[in-house]
PQR file of N, CA, C, O and H, with PARSE charges and radii, in Angstrom:
ATOM      1  N   MET A   1     111.517  86.666 114.827 -0.4000 1.5000
ATOM      2  CA  MET A   1     112.220  87.315 114.437 -0.0000 2.0000
ATOM      3  C   MET A   1     112.312  87.292 115.935  0.5500 1.7000
ATOM      4  O   MET A   1     111.471  87.008 116.789 -0.5500 1.4000
ATOM      5  N   PRO A   2     114.424  87.926 116.076 -0.5600 1.5000
ATOM      6  CA  PRO A   2     115.085  87.560 117.386  0.2800 2.0000
ATOM      7  C   PRO A   2     114.953  89.290 118.153  0.5500 1.7000
ATOM      8  O   PRO A   2     114.479  89.988 117.256 -0.5500 1.4000
ATOM      9  N   PRO A   3     115.134  89.963 119.119 -0.5600 1.5000
ATOM     10  CA  PRO A   3     114.784  90.679 119.705  0.2800 2.0000
ATOM     11  C   PRO A   3     116.762  91.787 119.348  0.5500 1.7000
ATOM     12  O   PRO A   3     117.963  91.628 119.564 -0.5500 1.4000
ATOM     13  N   THR A   4     115.679  92.945 118.626 -0.4000 1.5000
ATOM     14  CA  THR A   4     116.998  93.772 118.594 -0.0000 2.0000
ATOM     15  C   THR A   4     117.594  94.032 118.950  0.5500 1.7000
ATOM     16  O   THR A   4     116.983  94.377 119.961 -0.5500 1.4000
ATOM     17  H   THR A   4     114.703  93.074 118.450  0.4000 1.0000
ATOM     18  N   GLY A   5     119.011  94.403 119.241 -0.4000 1.5000
ATOM     19  CA  GLY A   5     120.206  95.184 120.374 -0.0000 2.0000
ATOM     20  C   GLY A   5     120.171  96.809 120.334  0.5500 1.7000
ATOM     21  O   GLY A   5     119.963  97.751 119.570 -0.5500 1.4000
ATOM     22  H   GLY A   5     119.507  94.122 118.420  0.4000 1.0000
ATOM     23  N   HIS A   6     120.482  96.524 121.552 -0.4000 1.5000
ATOM     24  CA  HIS A   6     120.698  97.549 122.283 -0.0000 2.0000
ATOM     25  C   HIS A   6     121.047  99.348 121.392  0.5500 1.7000
ATOM     26  O   HIS A   6     120.846 100.401 121.996 -0.5500 1.4000
ATOM     27  H   HIS A   6     120.650  95.758 122.172  0.4000 1.0000
ATOM     28  N   PRO A   7     121.564  99.293 119.948 -0.5600 1.5000
ATOM     29  CA  PRO A   7     121.531 100.235 119.765  0.2800 2.0000
ATOM     30  C   PRO A   7     120.284 100.546 119.436  0.5500 1.7000
ATOM     31  O   PRO A   7     119.694 101.598 119.681 -0.5500 1.4000
ATOM     32  N   HIS A   8     119.741  99.236 118.653 -0.4000 1.5000
ATOM     33  CA  HIS A   8     118.281  99.997 117.951 -0.0000 2.0000
ATOM     34  C   HIS A   8     117.891 100.480 119.222  0.5500 1.7000
ATOM     35  O   HIS A   8     118.003 101.706 119.239 -0.5500 1.4000
ATOM     36  H   HIS A   8     120.220  98.381 118.454  0.4000 1.0000
ATOM     37  N   ALA A   9     117.520 100.066 120.181 -0.4000 1.5000
ATOM     38  CA  ALA A   9     116.502 100.047 121.637 -0.0000 2.0000
ATOM     39  C   ALA A   9     116.810 101.628 121.562  0.5500 1.7000
ATOM     40  O   ALA A   9     115.816 102.337 121.405 -0.5500 1.4000
ATOM     41  H   ALA A   9     117.429  99.071 120.167  0.4000 1.0000
ATOM     42  N   SER A  10     118.243 102.362 121.668 -0.4000 1.5000
ATOM     43  CA  SER A  10     118.354 103.315 122.212 -0.0000 2.0000
ATOM     44  C   SER A  10     117.285 104.551 121.409  0.5500 1.7000
ATOM     45  O   SER A  10     116.604 105.449 121.902 -0.5500 1.4000
ATOM     46  H   SER A  10     119.051 101.786 121.795  0.4000 1.0000
ATOM     47  N   ILE A  11     117.538 104.055 119.737 -0.4000 1.5000
ATOM     48  CA  ILE A  11     117.307 105.113 118.403 -0.0000 2.0000
ATOM     49  C   ILE A  11     115.405 104.721 119.072  0.5500 1.7000
ATOM     50  O   ILE A  11     114.612 105.130 119.920 -0.5500 1.4000
ATOM     51  H   ILE A  11     118.091 103.325 119.336  0.4000 1.0000
ATOM     52  N   GLU A  12     115.457 104.207 118.529 -0.4000 1.5000
ATOM     53  CA  GLU A  12     114.328 104.264 118.826 -0.0000 2.0000
ATOM     54  C   GLU A  12     113.293 104.036 120.408  0.5500 1.7000
ATOM     55  O   GLU A  12     112.134 103.627 120.482 -0.5500 1.4000
ATOM     56  H   GLU A  12     116.101 103.875 117.840  0.4000 1.0000
ATOM     57  N   ALA A  13     114.168 104.445 121.461 -0.4000 1.5000
ATOM     58  CA  ALA A  13     113.746 105.755 122.827 -0.0000 2.0000
ATOM     59  C   ALA A  13     113.509 107.137 121.913  0.5500 1.7000
ATOM     60  O   ALA A  13     112.619 107.706 121.281 -0.5500 1.4000
ATOM     61  H   ALA A  13     115.110 104.777 121.401  0.4000 1.0000
ATOM     62  N   ASN A  14     114.967 107.291 122.288 -0.4000 1.5000
ATOM     63  CA  ASN A  14     115.596 108.484 121.293 -0.0000 2.0000
ATOM     64  C   ASN A  14     114.131 109.842 120.105  0.5500 1.7000
ATOM     65  O   ASN A  14     113.785 111.023 120.127 -0.5500 1.4000
ATOM     66  H   ASN A  14     115.690 106.829 122.801  0.4000 1.0000
ATOM     67  N   VAL A  15     113.849 108.707 119.385 -0.4000 1.5000
ATOM     68  CA  VAL A  15     113.194 109.047 118.004 -0.0000 2.0000
ATOM     69  C   VAL A  15     111.514 109.232 118.731  0.5500 1.7000
ATOM     70  O   VAL A  15     110.947 110.262 118.365 -0.5500 1.4000
ATOM     71  H   VAL A  15     114.130 107.748 119.367  0.4000 1.0000
ATOM     72  N   ALA A  16     110.538 108.125 119.919 -0.4000 1.5000
ATOM     73  CA  ALA A  16     109.837 107.865 120.891 -0.0000 2.0000
ATOM     74  C   ALA A  16     109.430 109.296 121.620  0.5500 1.7000
ATOM     75  O   ALA A  16     108.386 109.942 121.706 -0.5500 1.4000
ATOM     76  H   ALA A  16     110.999 107.289 120.216  0.4000 1.0000
ATOM     77  N   LEU A  17     110.769 109.462 122.096 -0.4000 1.5000
ATOM     78  CA  LEU A  17     110.589 110.332 123.391 -0.0000 2.0000
ATOM     79  C   LEU A  17     110.780 112.457 123.015  0.5500 1.7000
ATOM     80  O   LEU A  17     110.402 113.483 123.578 -0.5500 1.4000
ATOM     81  H   LEU A  17     111.617 108.937 122.027  0.4000 1.0000
ATOM     82  N   GLU A  18     111.613 112.089 121.709 -0.4000 1.5000
ATOM     83  CA  GLU A  18     111.322 113.883 121.130 -0.0000 2.0000
ATOM     84  C   GLU A  18     110.005 113.757 120.187  0.5500 1.7000
ATOM     85  O   GLU A  18     109.580 114.786 119.663 -0.5500 1.4000
ATOM     86  H   GLU A  18     111.920 111.255 121.251  0.4000 1.0000
ATOM     87  N   LEU A  19     109.427 112.664 119.987 -0.4000 1.5000
ATOM     88  CA  LEU A  19     108.188 112.945 118.749 -0.0000 2.0000
ATOM     89  C   LEU A  19     107.487 113.582 120.351  0.5500 1.7000
ATOM     90  O   LEU A  19     107.172 114.697 120.766 -0.5500 1.4000
ATOM     91  H   LEU A  19     109.772 111.828 120.413  0.4000 1.0000
ATOM     92  N   GLY A  20     107.475 112.435 120.805 -0.4000 1.5000
ATOM     93  CA  GLY A  20     105.864 112.602 121.803 -0.0000 2.0000
ATOM     94  C   GLY A  20     105.661 114.087 122.468  0.5500 1.7000
ATOM     95  O   GLY A  20     104.678 114.828 122.476 -0.5500 1.4000
ATOM     96  H   GLY A  20     107.731 111.529 120.467  0.4000 1.0000
ATOM     97  N   ASN A  21     107.063 114.242 123.060 -0.4000 1.5000
ATOM     98  CA  ASN A  21     107.792 115.452 123.225 -0.0000 2.0000
ATOM     99  C   ASN A  21     106.619 116.290 122.252  0.5500 1.7000
ATOM    100  O   ASN A  21     105.531 116.742 122.608 -0.5500 1.4000
ATOM    101  H   ASN A  21     107.862 113.640 123.054  0.4000 1.0000
ATOM    102  N   PHE A  22     107.100 116.309 121.247 -0.4000 1.5000
ATOM    103  CA  PHE A  22     106.587 117.056 120.375 -0.0000 2.0000
ATOM    104  C   PHE A  22     104.507 117.179 120.233  0.5500 1.7000
ATOM    105  O   PHE A  22     103.686 118.086 120.105 -0.5500 1.4000
ATOM    106  H   PHE A  22     107.984 115.941 120.958  0.4000 1.0000
ATOM    107  N   VAL A  23     104.492 116.295 120.307 -0.4000 1.5000
ATOM    108  CA  VAL A  23     103.046 116.006 119.995 -0.0000 2.0000
ATOM    109  C   VAL A  23     102.071 116.619 120.820  0.5500 1.7000
ATOM    110  O   VAL A  23     101.150 117.407 120.603 -0.5500 1.4000
ATOM    111  H   VAL A  23     105.160 115.558 120.411  0.4000 1.0000
ATOM    112  N   LYS A  24     102.793 115.695 122.445 -0.4000 1.5000
ATOM    113  CA  LYS A  24     101.857 116.166 123.695 -0.0000 2.0000
ATOM    114  C   LYS A  24     101.911 117.448 123.609  0.5500 1.7000
ATOM    115  O   LYS A  24     100.803 117.957 123.440 -0.5500 1.4000
ATOM    116  H   LYS A  24     103.541 115.055 122.622  0.4000 1.0000
ATOM    117  N   GLN A  25     103.069 118.408 123.680 -0.4000 1.5000
ATOM    118  CA  GLN A  25     103.115 119.886 123.563 -0.0000 2.0000
ATOM    119  C   GLN A  25     102.070 120.696 122.256  0.5500 1.7000
ATOM    120  O   GLN A  25     102.047 121.906 122.028 -0.5500 1.4000
ATOM    121  H   GLN A  25     103.969 117.995 123.818  0.4000 1.0000
ATOM    122  N   HIS A  26     101.267 119.616 121.536 -0.4000 1.5000
ATOM    123  CA  HIS A  26     101.428 120.444 120.315 -0.0000 2.0000
ATOM    124  C   HIS A  26      99.530 119.911 120.731  0.5500 1.7000
ATOM    125  O   HIS A  26      98.564 120.620 120.449 -0.5500 1.4000
ATOM    126  H   HIS A  26     101.286 118.633 121.721  0.4000 1.0000
ATOM    127  N   ALA A  27      99.457 118.780 121.306 -0.4000 1.5000
ATOM    128  CA  ALA A  27      98.055 118.552 121.534 -0.0000 2.0000
ATOM    129  C   ALA A  27      97.637 117.535 120.139  0.5500 1.7000
ATOM    130  O   ALA A  27      96.427 117.337 120.034 -0.5500 1.4000
ATOM    131  H   ALA A  27     100.242 118.204 121.535  0.4000 1.0000
ATOM    132  N   LEU A  28      98.558 116.858 119.031 -0.4000 1.5000
ATOM    133  CA  LEU A  28      98.581 116.413 117.978 -0.0000 2.0000
ATOM    134  C   LEU A  28      97.905 115.008 117.491  0.5500 1.7000
ATOM    135  O   LEU A  28      97.153 114.732 116.556 -0.5500 1.4000
ATOM    136  H   LEU A  28      99.541 117.020 119.116  0.4000 1.0000
ATOM    137  N   GLY A  29      98.573 114.150 118.660 -0.4000 1.5000
ATOM    138  CA  GLY A  29      97.274 112.874 118.712 -0.0000 2.0000
ATOM    139  C   GLY A  29      98.527 112.283 119.411  0.5500 1.7000
ATOM    140  O   GLY A  29      99.356 112.883 120.095 -0.5500 1.4000
ATOM    141  H   GLY A  29      99.183 114.374 119.420  0.4000 1.0000
ATOM    142  N   ARG A  30      98.476 110.988 119.086 -0.4000 1.5000
ATOM    143  CA  ARG A  30      99.768 110.418 120.127 -0.0000 2.0000
ATOM    144  C   ARG A  30     100.682 109.519 118.883  0.5500 1.7000
ATOM    145  O   ARG A  30     100.543 109.182 117.708 -0.5500 1.4000
ATOM    146  H   ARG A  30      97.803 110.500 118.530  0.4000 1.0000
ATOM    147  N   VAL A  31     101.958 109.359 120.302 -0.4000 1.5000
ATOM    148  CA  VAL A  31     103.369 108.482 119.532 -0.0000 2.0000
ATOM    149  C   VAL A  31     102.828 107.220 120.650  0.5500 1.7000
ATOM    150  O   VAL A  31     102.600 107.314 121.856 -0.5500 1.4000
ATOM    151  H   VAL A  31     102.071 109.633 121.257  0.4000 1.0000
ATOM    152  N   MET A  32     102.729 106.049 119.746 -0.4000 1.5000
ATOM    153  CA  MET A  32     102.898 104.256 119.824 -0.0000 2.0000
ATOM    154  C   MET A  32     104.137 104.093 120.161  0.5500 1.7000
ATOM    155  O   MET A  32     104.671 105.195 120.037 -0.5500 1.4000
ATOM    156  H   MET A  32     102.914 105.973 118.766  0.4000 1.0000
ATOM    157  N   THR A  33     105.351 102.857 120.740 -0.4000 1.5000
ATOM    158  CA  THR A  33     105.591 101.910 120.485 -0.0000 2.0000
ATOM    159  C   THR A  33     105.218 100.859 121.119  0.5500 1.7000
ATOM    160  O   THR A  33     104.199 100.682 121.785 -0.5500 1.4000
ATOM    161  H   THR A  33     104.917 101.962 120.841  0.4000 1.0000
ATOM    162  N   GLY A  34     106.653  99.696 120.740 -0.4000 1.5000
ATOM    163  CA  GLY A  34     106.300  98.555 121.287 -0.0000 2.0000
ATOM    164  C   GLY A  34     105.644  97.698 120.227  0.5500 1.7000
ATOM    165  O   GLY A  34     104.710  96.911 120.382 -0.5500 1.4000
ATOM    166  H   GLY A  34     107.481  99.841 120.199  0.4000 1.0000
ATOM    167  N   GLU A  35     106.343  98.012 119.058 -0.4000 1.5000
ATOM    168  CA  GLU A  35     105.752  97.089 117.562 -0.0000 2.0000
ATOM    169  C   GLU A  35     103.891  96.670 118.119  0.5500 1.7000
ATOM    170  O   GLU A  35     103.112  95.793 118.492 -0.5500 1.4000
ATOM    171  H   GLU A  35     107.102  98.650 118.932  0.4000 1.0000
ATOM    172  N   VAL A  36     104.083  98.109 117.785 -0.4000 1.5000
ATOM    173  CA  VAL A  36     102.417  98.643 117.170 -0.0000 2.0000
ATOM    174  C   VAL A  36     102.527  97.258 116.022  0.5500 1.7000
ATOM    175  O   VAL A  36     103.436  97.188 115.194 -0.5500 1.4000
ATOM    176  H   VAL A  36     104.717  98.821 117.483  0.4000 1.0000
ATOM    177  N   GLY A  37     101.699  96.465 116.122 -0.4000 1.5000
ATOM    178  CA  GLY A  37     100.394  96.055 114.705 -0.0000 2.0000
ATOM    179  C   GLY A  37      99.547  97.436 114.146  0.5500 1.7000
ATOM    180  O   GLY A  37      99.095  98.387 114.785 -0.5500 1.4000
ATOM    181  H   GLY A  37     100.961  96.522 116.794  0.4000 1.0000
ATOM    182  N   ILE A  38      99.523  97.096 112.462 -0.4000 1.5000
ATOM    183  CA  ILE A  38      99.429  98.216 111.661 -0.0000 2.0000
ATOM    184  C   ILE A  38      98.239  97.501 110.890  0.5500 1.7000
ATOM    185  O   ILE A  38      98.802  96.914 109.966 -0.5500 1.4000
ATOM    186  H   ILE A  38      99.890  96.324 111.943  0.4000 1.0000
ATOM    187  N   ILE A  39      97.066  97.290 110.818 -0.4000 1.5000
ATOM    188  CA  ILE A  39      97.224  96.400 109.185 -0.0000 2.0000
ATOM    189  C   ILE A  39      96.331  97.031 108.398  0.5500 1.7000
ATOM    190  O   ILE A  39      95.282  97.668 108.500 -0.5500 1.4000
ATOM    191  H   ILE A  39      96.608  97.767 111.569  0.4000 1.0000
ATOM    192  N   THR A  40      97.646  96.362 106.976 -0.4000 1.5000
ATOM    193  CA  THR A  40      97.313  96.608 106.640 -0.0000 2.0000
ATOM    194  C   THR A  40      96.840  96.615 104.776  0.5500 1.7000
ATOM    195  O   THR A  40      97.000  97.385 103.829 -0.5500 1.4000
ATOM    196  H   THR A  40      98.498  95.845 106.893  0.4000 1.0000
ATOM    197  N   GLN A  41      96.097  95.062 105.046 -0.4000 1.5000
ATOM    198  CA  GLN A  41      95.193  94.808 103.737 -0.0000 2.0000
ATOM    199  C   GLN A  41      94.402  93.463 104.589  0.5500 1.7000
ATOM    200  O   GLN A  41      95.001  93.050 105.582 -0.5500 1.4000
ATOM    201  H   GLN A  41      95.967  94.437 105.816  0.4000 1.0000
ATOM    202  N   TYR A  42      93.375  92.937 104.296 -0.4000 1.5000
ATOM    203  CA  TYR A  42      92.751  91.769 104.209 -0.0000 2.0000
ATOM    204  C   TYR A  42      91.920  90.912 103.335  0.5500 1.7000
ATOM    205  O   TYR A  42      91.520  91.150 102.196 -0.5500 1.4000
ATOM    206  H   TYR A  42      92.888  93.272 103.489  0.4000 1.0000
ATOM    207  N   ASN A  43      91.727  89.821 104.113 -0.4000 1.5000
ATOM    208  CA  ASN A  43      91.467  88.960 103.106 -0.0000 2.0000
ATOM    209  C   ASN A  43      92.446  88.933 102.173  0.5500 1.7000
ATOM    210  O   ASN A  43      92.266  89.872 101.398 -0.5500 1.4000
ATOM    211  H   ASN A  43      92.052  89.628 105.038  0.4000 1.0000
ATOM    212  N   PRO A  44      94.041  87.862 101.695 -0.5600 1.5000
ATOM    213  CA  PRO A  44      94.712  87.299 103.432  0.2800 2.0000
ATOM    214  C   PRO A  44      95.139  88.604 104.204  0.5500 1.7000
ATOM    215  O   PRO A  44      95.975  89.385 103.751 -0.5500 1.4000
ATOM    216  N   ASP A  45      94.653  88.731 105.110 -0.4000 1.5000
ATOM    217  CA  ASP A  45      94.883  89.480 105.803 -0.0000 2.0000
ATOM    218  C   ASP A  45      96.032  89.640 106.315  0.5500 1.7000
ATOM    219  O   ASP A  45      96.634  88.596 106.565 -0.5500 1.4000
ATOM    220  H   ASP A  45      93.973  88.097 105.478  0.4000 1.0000
ATOM    221  N   SER A  46      96.826  91.139 106.691 -0.4000 1.5000
ATOM    222  CA  SER A  46      98.148  91.488 106.763 -0.0000 2.0000
ATOM    223  C   SER A  46      98.299  92.733 107.976  0.5500 1.7000
ATOM    224  O   SER A  46      97.752  93.802 108.247 -0.5500 1.4000
ATOM    225  H   SER A  46      96.337  91.987 106.488  0.4000 1.0000
ATOM    226  N   VAL A  47      99.785  91.569 108.692 -0.4000 1.5000
ATOM    227  CA  VAL A  47     100.208  93.733 109.674 -0.0000 2.0000
ATOM    228  C   VAL A  47     100.883  92.991 109.747  0.5500 1.7000
ATOM    229  O   VAL A  47     101.117  91.783 109.701 -0.5500 1.4000
ATOM    230  H   VAL A  47     100.229  90.701 108.472  0.4000 1.0000
ATOM    231  N   ARG A  48     101.410  94.458 109.960 -0.4000 1.5000
ATOM    232  CA  ARG A  48     102.788  94.986 109.699 -0.0000 2.0000
ATOM    233  C   ARG A  48     103.339  95.494 111.019  0.5500 1.7000
ATOM    234  O   ARG A  48     102.804  96.505 111.471 -0.5500 1.4000
ATOM    235  H   ARG A  48     101.221  95.439 109.998  0.4000 1.0000
ATOM    236  N   GLY A  49     104.384  94.910 111.738 -0.4000 1.5000
ATOM    237  CA  GLY A  49     105.131  96.140 113.463 -0.0000 2.0000
ATOM    238  C   GLY A  49     105.877  96.635 112.991  0.5500 1.7000
ATOM    239  O   GLY A  49     106.668  96.346 112.093 -0.5500 1.4000
ATOM    240  H   GLY A  49     104.820  94.088 111.371  0.4000 1.0000
ATOM    241  N   ALA A  50     105.577  97.970 113.928 -0.4000 1.5000
ATOM    242  CA  ALA A  50     106.660  99.214 113.769 -0.0000 2.0000
ATOM    243  C   ALA A  50     107.052  99.606 115.072  0.5500 1.7000
ATOM    244  O   ALA A  50     106.523  98.977 115.988 -0.5500 1.4000
ATOM    245  H   ALA A  50     104.935  98.204 114.658  0.4000 1.0000
ATOM    246  N   ASP A  51     107.479 100.080 115.230 -0.4000 1.5000
ATOM    247  CA  ASP A  51     108.927 100.720 116.723 -0.0000 2.0000
ATOM    248  C   ASP A  51     108.549 101.850 117.145  0.5500 1.7000
ATOM    249  O   ASP A  51     109.026 102.184 118.230 -0.5500 1.4000
ATOM    250  H   ASP A  51     107.909 100.591 114.486  0.4000 1.0000
ATOM    251  N   VAL A  52     107.435 102.970 116.357 -0.4000 1.5000
ATOM    252  CA  VAL A  52     107.492 104.044 117.076 -0.0000 2.0000
ATOM    253  C   VAL A  52     106.302 104.634 115.600  0.5500 1.7000
ATOM    254  O   VAL A  52     106.516 104.905 114.418 -0.5500 1.4000
ATOM    255  H   VAL A  52     107.048 102.699 115.476  0.4000 1.0000
ATOM    256  N   VAL A  53     105.232 104.621 116.350 -0.4000 1.5000
ATOM    257  CA  VAL A  53     104.233 105.598 115.389 -0.0000 2.0000
ATOM    258  C   VAL A  53     103.653 106.307 115.582  0.5500 1.7000
ATOM    259  O   VAL A  53     103.191 105.906 116.650 -0.5500 1.4000
ATOM    260  H   VAL A  53     105.058 104.401 117.309  0.4000 1.0000
ATOM    261  N   PHE A  54     102.839 107.926 115.257 -0.4000 1.5000
ATOM    262  CA  PHE A  54     102.430 109.117 115.048 -0.0000 2.0000
ATOM    263  C   PHE A  54     100.828 108.365 114.838  0.5500 1.7000
ATOM    264  O   PHE A  54     100.676 107.514 113.961 -0.5500 1.4000
ATOM    265  H   PHE A  54     103.214 108.252 114.390  0.4000 1.0000
ATOM    266  N   ILE A  55     100.089 108.637 115.422 -0.4000 1.5000
ATOM    267  CA  ILE A  55      98.437 108.485 114.524 -0.0000 2.0000
ATOM    268  C   ILE A  55      98.056 110.298 115.122  0.5500 1.7000
ATOM    269  O   ILE A  55      98.403 110.767 116.206 -0.5500 1.4000
ATOM    270  H   ILE A  55     100.212 109.328 116.134  0.4000 1.0000
ATOM    271  N   SER A  56      97.278 111.004 114.041 -0.4000 1.5000
ATOM    272  CA  SER A  56      96.827 112.175 114.701 -0.0000 2.0000
ATOM    273  C   SER A  56      95.800 112.158 115.485  0.5500 1.7000
ATOM    274  O   SER A  56      95.330 111.041 115.271 -0.5500 1.4000
ATOM    275  H   SER A  56      96.996 110.623 113.161  0.4000 1.0000
ATOM    276  N   ASN A  57      94.963 112.803 116.466 -0.4000 1.5000
ATOM    277  CA  ASN A  57      93.751 112.813 116.455 -0.0000 2.0000
ATOM    278  C   ASN A  57      92.459 112.741 115.789  0.5500 1.7000
ATOM    279  O   ASN A  57      91.381 112.259 116.138 -0.5500 1.4000
ATOM    280  H   ASN A  57      95.345 113.710 116.641  0.4000 1.0000
ATOM    281  N   GLU A  58      92.940 113.493 114.486 -0.4000 1.5000
ATOM    282  CA  GLU A  58      91.792 113.087 113.682 -0.0000 2.0000
ATOM    283  C   GLU A  58      91.482 111.597 113.317  0.5500 1.7000
ATOM    284  O   GLU A  58      90.332 111.157 113.278 -0.5500 1.4000
ATOM    285  H   GLU A  58      93.815 113.885 114.202  0.4000 1.0000
ATOM    286  N   ARG A  59      92.897 110.660 112.985 -0.4000 1.5000
ATOM    287  CA  ARG A  59      92.630 109.294 112.344 -0.0000 2.0000
ATOM    288  C   ARG A  59      92.705 108.597 113.561  0.5500 1.7000
ATOM    289  O   ARG A  59      91.661 107.944 113.567 -0.5500 1.4000
ATOM    290  H   ARG A  59      93.831 111.017 113.016  0.4000 1.0000
ATOM    291  N   LEU A  60      93.202 108.393 114.402 -0.4000 1.5000
ATOM    292  CA  LEU A  60      92.709 107.440 116.066 -0.0000 2.0000
ATOM    293  C   LEU A  60      91.468 107.839 116.220  0.5500 1.7000
ATOM    294  O   LEU A  60      91.046 106.823 116.772 -0.5500 1.4000
ATOM    295  H   LEU A  60      94.050 108.923 114.397  0.4000 1.0000
ATOM    296  N   ALA A  61      90.063 108.915 116.123 -0.4000 1.5000
ATOM    297  CA  ALA A  61      88.756 109.211 116.199 -0.0000 2.0000
ATOM    298  C   ALA A  61      88.279 108.005 115.211  0.5500 1.7000
ATOM    299  O   ALA A  61      87.118 107.627 115.370 -0.5500 1.4000
ATOM    300  H   ALA A  61      90.406 109.740 115.674  0.4000 1.0000
ATOM    301  N   ARG A  62      89.270 107.192 113.938 -0.4000 1.5000
ATOM    302  CA  ARG A  62      88.351 106.431 113.481 -0.0000 2.0000
ATOM    303  C   ARG A  62      89.014 105.252 113.477  0.5500 1.7000
ATOM    304  O   ARG A  62      88.752 104.529 112.515 -0.5500 1.4000
ATOM    305  H   ARG A  62      90.213 107.499 113.809  0.4000 1.0000
ATOM    306  N   VAL A  63      90.267 104.592 114.737 -0.4000 1.5000
ATOM    307  CA  VAL A  63      90.254 103.563 114.914 -0.0000 2.0000
ATOM    308  C   VAL A  63      88.670 103.122 115.469  0.5500 1.7000
ATOM    309  O   VAL A  63      87.954 103.956 116.024 -0.5500 1.4000
ATOM    310  H   VAL A  63      90.481 105.179 115.518  0.4000 1.0000
ATOM    311  N   GLN A  64      88.280 101.860 115.265 -0.4000 1.5000
ATOM    312  CA  GLN A  64      88.002 100.997 115.799 -0.0000 2.0000
ATOM    313  C   GLN A  64      88.005  99.242 115.748  0.5500 1.7000
ATOM    314  O   GLN A  64      87.133  98.405 115.515 -0.5500 1.4000
ATOM    315  H   GLN A  64      88.861 101.183 114.814  0.4000 1.0000
ATOM    316  N   ALA A  65      89.380  99.180 116.075 -0.4000 1.5000
ATOM    317  CA  ALA A  65      89.674  97.928 115.924 -0.0000 2.0000
ATOM    318  C   ALA A  65      89.511  97.850 118.007  0.5500 1.7000
ATOM    319  O   ALA A  65      89.254  98.904 118.589 -0.5500 1.4000
ATOM    320  H   ALA A  65      90.088  99.860 116.264  0.4000 1.0000
ATOM    321  N   GLU A  66      89.659  96.822 118.652 -0.4000 1.5000
ATOM    322  CA  GLU A  66      90.883  96.936 119.534 -0.0000 2.0000
ATOM    323  C   GLU A  66      92.387  96.453 119.933  0.5500 1.7000
ATOM    324  O   GLU A  66      92.993  97.036 120.832 -0.5500 1.4000
ATOM    325  H   GLU A  66      89.867  95.966 118.180  0.4000 1.0000
ATOM    326  N   GLY A  67      92.942  95.394 119.245 -0.4000 1.5000
ATOM    327  CA  GLY A  67      93.791  95.021 119.389 -0.0000 2.0000
ATOM    328  C   GLY A  67      94.894  96.340 118.600  0.5500 1.7000
ATOM    329  O   GLY A  67      95.067  97.503 118.966 -0.5500 1.4000
ATOM    330  H   GLY A  67      92.450  94.920 118.514  0.4000 1.0000
ATOM    331  N   TYR A  68      95.626  95.426 117.159 -0.4000 1.5000
ATOM    332  CA  TYR A  68      95.935  96.641 115.786 -0.0000 2.0000
ATOM    333  C   TYR A  68      95.359  97.566 114.887  0.5500 1.7000
ATOM    334  O   TYR A  68      94.222  97.366 114.461 -0.5500 1.4000
ATOM    335  H   TYR A  68      95.486  94.481 116.862  0.4000 1.0000
ATOM    336  N   LEU A  69      96.291  98.972 114.408 -0.4000 1.5000
ATOM    337  CA  LEU A  69      95.606 100.106 114.519 -0.0000 2.0000
ATOM    338  C   LEU A  69      94.876  99.509 113.281  0.5500 1.7000
ATOM    339  O   LEU A  69      95.714  99.017 112.525 -0.5500 1.4000
ATOM    340  H   LEU A  69      97.215  99.135 114.754  0.4000 1.0000
ATOM    341  N   ASP A  70      93.564  99.375 112.794 -0.4000 1.5000
ATOM    342  CA  ASP A  70      92.781  99.234 111.998 -0.0000 2.0000
ATOM    343  C   ASP A  70      93.021 100.816 110.678  0.5500 1.7000
ATOM    344  O   ASP A  70      92.907 100.773 109.453 -0.5500 1.4000
ATOM    345  H   ASP A  70      92.883  99.775 113.408  0.4000 1.0000
ATOM    346  N   VAL A  71      93.259 101.649 111.289 -0.4000 1.5000
ATOM    347  CA  VAL A  71      93.548 102.615 110.530 -0.0000 2.0000
ATOM    348  C   VAL A  71      95.235 103.448 110.598  0.5500 1.7000
ATOM    349  O   VAL A  71      95.968 103.383 111.585 -0.5500 1.4000
ATOM    350  H   VAL A  71      93.352 101.684 112.284  0.4000 1.0000
ATOM    351  N   PRO A  72      95.494 104.024 109.605 -0.5600 1.5000
ATOM    352  CA  PRO A  72      96.883 103.926 109.488  0.2800 2.0000
ATOM    353  C   PRO A  72      97.692 105.364 110.324  0.5500 1.7000
ATOM    354  O   PRO A  72      97.102 106.444 110.339 -0.5500 1.4000
ATOM    355  N   PRO A  73      98.466 105.275 110.694 -0.5600 1.5000
ATOM    356  CA  PRO A  73      98.745 106.359 111.253  0.2800 2.0000
ATOM    357  C   PRO A  73      99.613 107.600 110.212  0.5500 1.7000
ATOM    358  O   PRO A  73      99.403 107.680 109.001 -0.5500 1.4000
ATOM    359  N   GLU A  74     100.545 108.458 110.924 -0.4000 1.5000
ATOM    360  CA  GLU A  74     100.612 109.425 109.490 -0.0000 2.0000
ATOM    361  C   GLU A  74     102.437 108.795 109.752  0.5500 1.7000
ATOM    362  O   GLU A  74     103.269 109.104 108.899 -0.5500 1.4000
ATOM    363  H   GLU A  74     100.715 108.394 111.907  0.4000 1.0000
ATOM    364  N   LEU A  75     102.731 108.197 110.604 -0.4000 1.5000
ATOM    365  CA  LEU A  75     104.418 108.273 110.229 -0.0000 2.0000
ATOM    366  C   LEU A  75     104.647 106.755 111.369  0.5500 1.7000
ATOM    367  O   LEU A  75     104.371 106.714 112.568 -0.5500 1.4000
ATOM    368  H   LEU A  75     102.055 107.946 111.296  0.4000 1.0000
ATOM    369  N   PHE A  76     105.185 105.715 110.572 -0.4000 1.5000
ATOM    370  CA  PHE A  76     105.552 104.857 111.673 -0.0000 2.0000
ATOM    371  C   PHE A  76     106.438 104.531 111.094  0.5500 1.7000
ATOM    372  O   PHE A  76     106.223 104.347 109.896 -0.5500 1.4000
ATOM    373  H   PHE A  76     105.409 105.748 109.598  0.4000 1.0000
ATOM    374  N   GLU A  77     107.910 104.281 111.615 -0.4000 1.5000
ATOM    375  CA  GLU A  77     109.142 102.774 111.533 -0.0000 2.0000
ATOM    376  C   GLU A  77     109.304 101.745 111.944  0.5500 1.7000
ATOM    377  O   GLU A  77     110.288 101.090 111.600 -0.5500 1.4000
ATOM    378  H   GLU A  77     108.085 104.430 112.588  0.4000 1.0000
TER
END
């Protein structure tokens, strides 16, 4: 797919900034951006890319994969 345009990028950045500040202030987990890969199914494997992700400390501790997230985040868009 072609890259997104600047309006999309601006909204993505604003969401990540506001959400990231809140999550950091309350030590809730981690916010990630940049088409984060999330494994949604195995055999056949399926991966979804998300613009912005929030994953709690509890779920982050269960992640085993080095690349894509293999534990679903609480929020992704």
